[in-house]
PATI-68864 format. One record per residue (C-alpha): x, y, z. Coordinates in pm, whole numbers, padded with zeros to 5 digits, always signed. Each point is the difference from the previous one (the first is absolute). Layout:
<senus>
XYZ ...
</senus>
This chain:
<senus>
+10171+10386+13979 -00337-00144-00048 -00148-00045-00313 -00385+00049-00046 -00161-00182-00266 -00099+00282-00191 +00363+00082-00042 +00126-00321-00107 -00308-00054-00219 +00056+00349-00155 +00392-00081-00044 -00050-00332-00160 -00296+00044-00165 -00150-00322+00146 -00356-00190-00099 -00245+00108+00221 -00405-00039+00035 -00264-00276-00056 -00011+00096-00372 +00384-00115-00029 +00065+00375-00152 +00377+00105+00001 +00085+00332+00210 +00160+00246-00175 +00348+00095+00150 -00006+00396+00036 +00416-00015+00023 +00032-00140-00365 -00161+00309-00180 +00132+00233+00243 +00348-00103-00075 -00064-00022-00345 -00132+00337-00002 +00333+00135+00199 +00197-00203-00230 -00157+00189-00340 -00013+00335+00171 +00399-00030+00103 +00102-00115-00359 -00215+00239-00192 +00110+00319+00214 +00359-00088+00024 +00010-00057-00392 -00155+00348-00070 +00269+00152+00248 +00274-00177-00160 -00147+00107-00349 +00077+00378+00112 +00326-00031-00015 +00266-00126-00212 +00310-00206-00033 +00295+00176+00251 +00348-00056+00089 +00104-00375-00020 -00282-00068-00249 +00169+00215-00289 +00334-00207+00080 -00164-00334-00003 -00192+00083-00346 +00345+00137-00172 +00169-00326+00107 -00304-00189-00126 +00033+00161-00338 +00361-00036-00065 +00018-00366+00084 -00116-00322-00155 -00211-00202+00250 +00266-00281+00098 +00109-00151+00336 +00287+00211+00067 -00251+00294-00035 -00267-00157+00214 +00260-00074+00307 +00174+00341-00021 -00013+00214+00333 -00148+00324+00006 +00148+00199+00310 +00120-00362+00121 -00406-00093-00019 -00057-00349-00150 -00312+00044-00181 -00041-00240-00347 -00358-00011+00069 -00029+00373+00011 +00248+00062-00329 -00201-00264-00198 -00340+00211+00094 +00177+00325-00115 +00165-00127-00302 -00332-00146-00146 -00193+00316+00053 +00312+00201-00143 +00002-00206-00284 -00350+00009-00050 -00116+00350+00097 +00349+00190+00029 +00008+00284+00265 -00333-00033+00125 -00173-00010+00311 -00396-00101+00003 +00147-00396-00057 +00198+00046+00354 -00307+00116+00147 -00193-00320-00102 +00253-00238+00090 +00014+00181+00348 -00368-00026+00042 -00030-00371-00096 +00297-00060+00235 -00176+00156+00257 -00355-00159-00058 +00219-00319-00003 +00163+00067+00339 -00343+00131+00176 -00187-00310-00085 +00278-00219+00122 +00015+00198+00317 -00354-00025+00035 -00017-00372-00022 +00315-00054+00260 -00217+00231+00253 -00289-00262-00064 +00222-00304+00057 +00203+00138+00284 -00237+00197+00202 -00320-00096+00203 -00338+00054-00149 -00078+00393+00043 -00084+00289-00074 +00322+00160+00107 +00170-00165-00263 -00097+00292-00234 +00207+00236+00230 +00361-00155-00111 -00107-00063-00325 -00100+00393-00029 +00334+00082+00165 +00151-00159-00277 -00183+00065-00280 +00020+00401+00066 +00290+00073+00192 +00188+00288-00149 +00360-00168+00071 -00087-00195-00325 -00066+00286-00241 +00359-00030-00132 -00067-00378-00132 -00350+00075-00169 +00108+00357-00177 +00392-00011-00058 +00119-00294-00258 +00313+00002+00153 -00091-00082+00346 -00347-00193-00090 +00264-00258-00242 +00162-00096+00343 -00242+00021+00278 -00322-00126-00153 +00160-00361-00066 +00148+00021+00333 -00287+00053+00173 -00204-00271-00191 +00321-00236+00081 -00060+00105+00378 -00356-00068-00015 +00008-00317-00228 +00293-00137+00212 -00144+00038+00352 -00340-00168-00139 +00187-00287-00136 +00186-00062+00336 -00340+00003+00194 -00144-00262-00248 +00312-00246+00045 +00008+00038+00380 -00383-00075-00018 +00025-00259-00253 +00351-00158-00011 -00064-00028-00369 +00323+00056-00190 -00133+00187-00313 -00053+00311+00237 +00419-00017+00048 -00020+00061-00390 -00229+00265+00036 +00224+00145+00272 +00318-00003-00229 -00191+00142-00266 -00119+00286+00172 +00321+00099+00151 +00174-00046-00350 -00273+00253-00127 +00107+00274+00217 +00372-00060-00060 -00028+00028-00391 -00144+00338+00068 +00157+00130+00297 +00309-00133+00219 -00141+00118+00299 -00273-00258-00037 +00303-00241+00223 -00241+00174+00300 -00247-00215-00112 +00163-00299+00161 +00055+00150+00365 -00364+00119-00060 -00122-00388-00045 +00191-00078+00331 -00088+00257+00220 -00380-00079-00137 +00052-00354+00071 +00148+00059+00328 -00220+00248+00114 -00327-00097-00103 +00002-00432-00090 +00194-00135+00341 -00098-00001+00361 +00280+00074+00291 +00226+00294+00081 +00276+00114-00231 +00236-00238+00014 -00246-00293-00019 -00160+00157-00266 +00305+00041-00226 +00117-00329+00079 -00323-00147-00092 -00025+00178-00332 +00344-00100-00107 -00064-00356+00086 -00349-00066-00110 -00031+00231-00346 +00378-00076-00076 -00053-00055-00389 -00141+00372-00038 +00355+00126+00161 +00168-00245-00233 -00165+00089-00305 +00041+00377+00067 +00353-00011+00089 +00096-00207-00302 -00198+00275-00203 +00196+00284+00190 +00322-00170-00049 -00064+00010-00406 -00116+00304+00008 +00274+00153+00189 +00289-00164-00272 -00207+00148-00244 +00000+00360+00149 +00346+00029+00157 +00139-00073-00345 -00156+00298-00153 -00053+00245+00321 +00253+00283+00023 +00236+00018+00323 -00093+00385+00041 -00238-00009+00285 -00096+00303+00172 +00063+00006+00370 -00118+00253+00278 +00238+00233+00092 -00080-00001+00351 -00247-00074+00267 -00176+00289+00017 -00075-00032-00378 -00166-00355+00096 -00191+00152+00284 -00120+00258-00205 -00104-00192-00270 -00220-00261+00256 -00147+00265+00150 -00112+00167-00348 -00099-00357-00101 -00203-00081+00271 -00139+00316+00155 -00108+00184-00302 -00023-00286-00255 -00115-00342+00105 -00203+00083+00292 -00204+00253-00146 -00029-00156-00344 -00152-00287+00137 -00270+00197+00173 -00098+00207-00310 +00306+00277+00012 +00223+00137-00070 -00278+00272-00089 +00268+00246-00165 +00297-00095-00268 +00278+00177-00146 +00054+00017-00338 +00298-00139-00147 +00032+00098-00355 -00138-00281-00270 +00027-00272+00254 -00248-00097+00281 -00024+00255+00308 +00149-00051+00344 -00207+00019+00314 -00058+00286+00186 -00233-00063+00275 -00090+00308+00234 +00129-00081+00378 -00361-00030+00159 -00076-00245-00263 +00316-00222+00093 -00051+00033+00380 -00396-00098-00070 +00083-00307-00225 +00272-00154+00251 -00229+00041+00310 -00263-00186-00236 +00240-00275-00080 +00115-00040+00362 -00397-00012+00119 -00073-00260-00279 +00284-00236+00135 -00067+00051+00356 -00375-00093-00095 +00023-00286-00160 +00259-00162+00234 -00195+00072+00292 -00283-00149-00154 +00177-00309-00112 +00369-00055+00107 +00026-00223-00335 +00020+00340-00191 +00340+00048+00133 +00144-00228-00294 -00191+00247-00261 +00206+00267+00134 +00366-00210+00013 -00065-00114-00337 -00016+00348-00112 +00271+00132+00226 +00229-00277-00122 -00068+00044-00385 +00052+00415+00032 +00317-00074+00201 +00132-00187-00290 -00086+00184-00257 +00051+00354+00115 +00381-00168+00085 +00027-00059-00317 -00091+00323-00130 +00218+00192+00232 +00294-00234-00119 -00042+00074-00337 -00193+00349-00067 +00192+00236+00236 +00341+00155-00074 -00094+00220-00306 -00177+00365-00044 -00327-00152+00020 +00052-00139+00327 -00191+00309+00197 -00332-00082-00157 +00025-00421-00054 -00187-00021+00305 -00296+00181-00177 -00019-00238-00318 -00337-00236+00020 +00125-00206-00253 +00250-00131+00295 -00248-00126+00198 -00273-00106-00241 +00051-00341+00077 -00040+00019+00350 -00332+00097-00113 -00066-00336-00059 +00139-00151+00338 -00195+00284+00197 -00331-00078-00144 +00014-00381+00068 +00108+00066+00349 -00264+00252+00076 -00235-00254-00142 +00094-00292+00225 +00020+00242+00317 -00356+00111-00080 -00140-00296-00081 +00241-00303+00037 +00121-00311-00209 -00220-00251-00095 +00116-00293+00093 -00141-00330-00169 -00085-00341+00131 +00118-00322-00142 -00273+00042-00259 +00165+00304-00122 -00181+00146-00319 -00343-00132+00127 -00229+00279+00029 -00023+00162+00314 -00281+00022+00255 -00248-00295-00076 +00125-00190-00262 -00022-00347-00028 +00166-00245+00219 +00163-00335-00112 -00212-00295+00054 -00059-00187+00343 +00308-00227+00076 +00211+00168-00300 +00381+00019+00084 +00139+00338+00090 +00172+00170-00323 +00364+00003-00010 +00230+00294+00076 +00141-00069-00347 -00312-00042-00213 -00111+00298-00250 -00310+00184+00129 -00276+00133-00232 +00069+00358-00117 -00081+00247+00276 -00248+00243-00076 +00125+00332-00135 -00115+00314-00213 +00044-00183-00343 -00224-00305+00080 -00375+00029-00008 -00257-00039+00292 -00149-00353-00033 -00281-00177+00237 +00196-00199+00274 -00165-00283+00177 +00015+00022+00393 +00107-00303+00210 -00263-00170+00239 +00025+00145+00325 +00030-00403+00130 +00276-00091-00233 +00354+00050+00126 +00129+00345-00112 +00373-00077-00049 +00165+00277-00107 -00306+00198-00034 +00175+00311+00150 +00140+00163-00292 +00184+00275+00248 +00199-00121+00350 +00244+00180+00245 +00303-00083+00219 +00233+00231+00167 +00216+00193-00173 -00142-00004-00360 -00222+00255-00122 -00333-00201-00149 -00363-00023+00038 -00195-00202+00245 -00143-00337+00048 -00275-00093+00202 +00254-00143+00257 +00231+00312-00018 +00169+00005+00303 +00028+00424+00015 -00384+00008-00051 -00217-00142+00272 -00030+00007+00406 +00153-00330+00068 +00133-00138-00305 +00261-00298+00029 +00339+00048-00212 +00025-00166-00346 +00212-00318+00033 -00071-00198-00309 +00256+00011-00267 -00048+00266-00293 +00073-00116-00345 +00076+00306-00156 +00293+00130+00273 +00052-00361+00071 +00002-00188-00311 +00174-00308+00149 -00164-00104+00334 +00096-00301+00136 -00319-00167-00033 -00326+00062-00210 -00274+00111+00252 -00332-00163-00048 -00308+00232-00070 -00177+00130+00306 -00338+00129+00036 +00016+00410-00023 -00117+00209+00266 -00403+00038+00042 -00177+00231-00206 +00002+00257+00288 +00374+00020-00037 +00029+00058-00411 +00057+00319-00129 -00289+00257-00093 +00056-00171-00366 -00347-00036-00202 -00045-00360-00051 -00285-00214-00161 -00110-00378+00107 +00033-00260-00221 -00359-00091+00009 -00188+00347-00064 +00270+00233-00106 -00116+00266+00278 +00257+00225+00140 +00096+00008+00346 +00042+00283+00228 +00190+00004+00320 -00218+00120+00259 +00223+00278+00126 +00174+00175-00243 +00425+00052+00055 +00046+00389-00003 +00304+00092-00178 +00291+00112+00203 +00256+00179-00244 +00002+00273+00258 +00174-00219+00212 +00005+00108+00356 -00209+00327-00041 -00263+00006+00278 -00363-00038-00166 -00079+00358+00116 +00276+00105-00201 -00038-00177-00334 -00248+00219-00172 +00226+00290+00039 +00296-00175-00122 -00159-00150-00274 -00128+00338-00114 +00360+00161+00048 +00186-00314-00203 -00298+00032-00275 +00086+00385-00003 +00385-00070-00025 -00077-00260-00301 -00166+00263-00191 +00250+00268+00051 +00254-00246-00116 -00226-00053-00324 -00016+00385-00049 +00361+00056+00053 +00091-00315-00247 -00221+00180-00260 +00161+00375+00061 +00401-00175+00033 -00104-00174-00322 -00152+00233-00184 +00320+00290+00095 +00172-00294-00135 -00159+00037-00353 +00035+00366-00034 +00391-00060+00072 +00054-00290-00205 -00202+00208-00287 +00303+00261-00011 +00212-00169-00283 +00255+00243-00156 +00159-00308-00206 -00350-00023-00151 -00025+00378-00139 +00311+00026-00123 -00040-00334-00202 -00307+00141-00124 +00130+00302-00093 +00293-00146-00186 -00161-00239-00188 -00241+00296-00137 +00283+00240-00056 +00193-00289-00166 -00273-00056-00245 -00020+00354-00093 +00376+00061-00033 +00155+00070-00333 +00182-00245-00197 +00376+00005+00125 -00049+00074+00341 +00286-00154+00186 +00097-00044+00387 +00302-00069+00210 -00099-00294+00240 -00013+00187+00325 -00138-00126+00353 -00388+00066+00107 -00108+00243+00215 +00072-00100+00335 -00393+00027+00083 -00050-00305-00288 +00268-00241+00098 +00316+00079+00272 +00365-00013-00105 +00011-00321+00232 -00134-00156-00265 +00326+00039-00232 -00010-00084-00300 -00361-00034-00038 -00067+00355+00074 +00101+00065-00357 -00250+00110-00234 +00104-00277-00257 -00077-00240+00215 -00307+00129+00147 -00167+00054-00353 +00103-00347-00109 -00354-00153+00092 -00183+00336-00076 -00106-00019-00344 +00121+00336-00108 +00343-00005+00022 +00215+00308-00040 +00287-00023-00222 +00352+00027+00186 +00319+00097-00147 +00362+00059+00100 +00130+00275-00223 -00278+00244-00195 +00018+00356-00127 -00355+00097+00177 -00078-00213+00334 -00354+00022+00181 -00098-00086+00344 -00308-00098+00208 -00024+00210+00259 -00128-00092+00347 -00372+00011-00118 +00069-00225-00303 -00022+00259-00244 +00280+00039-00264 +00237+00298-00006 +00297+00137-00131 +00279-00123+00152 +00305+00200+00142 +00322-00110+00249 -00007+00105+00335 +00394+00004+00143 +00312+00106-00087 +00078+00252-00253 +00322+00122-00171 +00179+00313+00082 -00066+00288-00227 +00257-00067-00312 +00284+00276-00084 -00091+00076-00368 -00224+00243-00039 -00324-00104-00184 +00165-00318+00012 +00032-00147+00330 +00239-00286-00073 +00204-00025-00329 +00051-00369-00077 +00185-00050-00353 +00034-00334-00183 +00244-00263+00172 -00001+00253+00319 -00104-00106+00350 -00127+00267+00268 -00056-00019+00363 -00324+00165+00083 -00051+00063+00359 -00325-00037+00234 -00125+00214+00208 -00045-00258+00289 +00152-00366-00067 -00221-00331-00042 +00092-00332+00204 +00004-00289-00208 -00351-00128-00113 -00213-00063-00301 -00089+00387-00145 -00147+00159-00297 +00166+00251-00205 -00151+00280-00188 +00277+00171-00223 -00131+00327-00243 +00272+00111-00248 +00072+00164-00321 +00168-00197-00253 +00158+00122-00348 -00030-00352-00159 -00107-00351+00062 +00230-00218+00193 +00030-00211+00327 +00068+00081+00338 +00094-00216+00328 -00093+00172+00326 +00217-00148+00320 -00141+00048+00374 +00231-00194+00216 +00031-00407-00075 -00294+00059-00231 -00044+00118-00367 -00249+00050-00271 +00041+00030-00393 -00282+00177-00214 -00040+00172-00319 +00059+00365-00032 -00252+00162-00280 +00100+00357-00143 -00165+00273+00145 -00153+00098+00334 -00140-00354+00160 -00020-00187+00308 +00070-00336+00138 -00123-00219+00282 +00143-00335+00129 +00097-00209+00272 +00340-00038+00194 +00177-00166+00268 +00236+00203+00214 +00123+00251+00216 +00219+00280+00031 +00012+00391-00006 +00075+00070-00347 -00080-00171-00376 +00215-00037-00258 -00102+00031-00364 +00187-00091-00300 -00160+00060-00393 +00086-00178-00290 -00088+00052-00363 +00145+00226-00303 +00267+00266+00087 -00223+00264-00019 -00241-00155+00269 -00041+00247+00293 -00217-00045+00301 -00147+00275+00260 -00143-00085+00302 -00140+00158+00315 -00270-00204+00101 +00096-00352+00165 -00190-00137+00279 +00068-00332+00190 -00288-00132+00225 -00318-00138+00035 -00315+00065-00259 -00308+00199+00127 -00260+00214-00159 +00020+00312-00122 -00175+00272+00217 -00313+00107-00130 
</senus>
């Protein structure tokens, strides 16, 4: 694909004109605007919701624990996340059960990740306005909405995505420069991800596939062997890091890993994951969501939308490969990563009651959005391949003085232009001076990259390139002497200035962009219009999908329950006490036991109910968070034989009282209503369990907890010889609100 001078100048913001004015870069302000809009929009969506599910467990664990290495290294549902635990502990210690600090943390993480991804695209891709396509795909993909709104997901996924971007960028710079400090950056990038999510181990195969597909020549076997041989320090560092992490993780991991129950379950998972979640999500879908309680919704795309998205995605692959066969490597990289990632998911996430909807959970493929955006960018634009003078300004940069030796492959180049660097005036070489290394982008068979002036793929009779390439052949047999570059007639359409007059040189015949590849000239306007319409449709689809996600995320039962409970507890009369009972399942599922109990839920909430095990009058928070009078729902005693008394128990006697239905062995609450002639003490036995409570003269009641199970209870009273107790009200079961 040929680059026009306006494209290169627009992408790099180079100096032009007789006055030496610096051209503005139209890509950078657009990219910055996209990043700002994305961060603010997603922060607004996140702020509409609240904490959910696993968030409450992480907050409770933080409130109950000191900040120790043992706490940080404790796995959560087999997830290794000391970084996430540290941030949660700090927020809980400072703010308690509050959501807004997590919104700020996720917004900050998204901003850092977005800037890092944009810089990676500028370093990796050839100069082109099409760079905004993969950037927009990454910034606004609905598949990453969970990571920017749900803290339990964002604490894992945002650092992992940042690790992927930084690691790929570090490997790219190491391959180009051979500087060992980039190996350190590579190791630190992977370590960053592993401190927040063990799934960041996938960064290692990603870096390897990235190197094989984009930074080497030849067929598959040759590319793999070349990658292993030339860049072995990278694999040595990553292997050592992974080995150390595995030693720590395996010592703490639980052995109860779920496995798929059948082949059909796996096939259904893959069909749902790719057909309904990944491909529609990459193109602005799924356009519809299915609510999942307080957690984030799962995808529910319409059938027509699924088929259209697959057709568009297939057309994109065919078009890019036909335009440039080297784009095949981008799709190979994406496919290879997806195979590894989804196989790992199928092996660890199936075999449970949620297997039927596991393929519709976007967070399972949110890391793939990073890879997909990179691969789409490479397929559309191509990889920028620097010369031995890597890091020098491209397109009209100053060349070495005449007679200067060619730069070494191990020499550290100057920093490449990036989004964070200012545009500065650059001098142009004299047309008569040797132009060693002046072409900042070159092309070789089997590698995706930009063209040089003598690109063998562009030009009617270009000879194959035979000189050694210091970037991909860092150990040539002998250093090739600097040779004269091709004449000005064969130089790329890049603005340049003469050393003497500083006037910009323009080619006599502009080279039209050929990104439509094999499309006949007479159809190009129609195809361009169609592609523009598809892009606009994808943008509107993304807006619609994101807005609908925000509506679903705003529905938070736990927030309403907590707000109501705080108000009710603040206005409750003194002496209001509660039994420690489970939360409503809409707030926290029973699968989170024992953290689904109210005593643990309210541990960091500020207004904490007073919980007891024995009391005369009990209250309960109903499903809406309101304080209500408590009763027992379960088994009741069979009416007693004594008229006006029920069961008569005298001092020193034990009476067995049958229940209308037996209770299995469990933790229960008992209520006994009785009439006593004097003060004393009573003991109630229920199977293996028993409880002693005081008896007061007159008509009274008592609530207490007991662990046991049987079809009857036994009651014994002790006290004065004239003590007698009548009861016909004994209930064993669960505490529930009294019906209104």
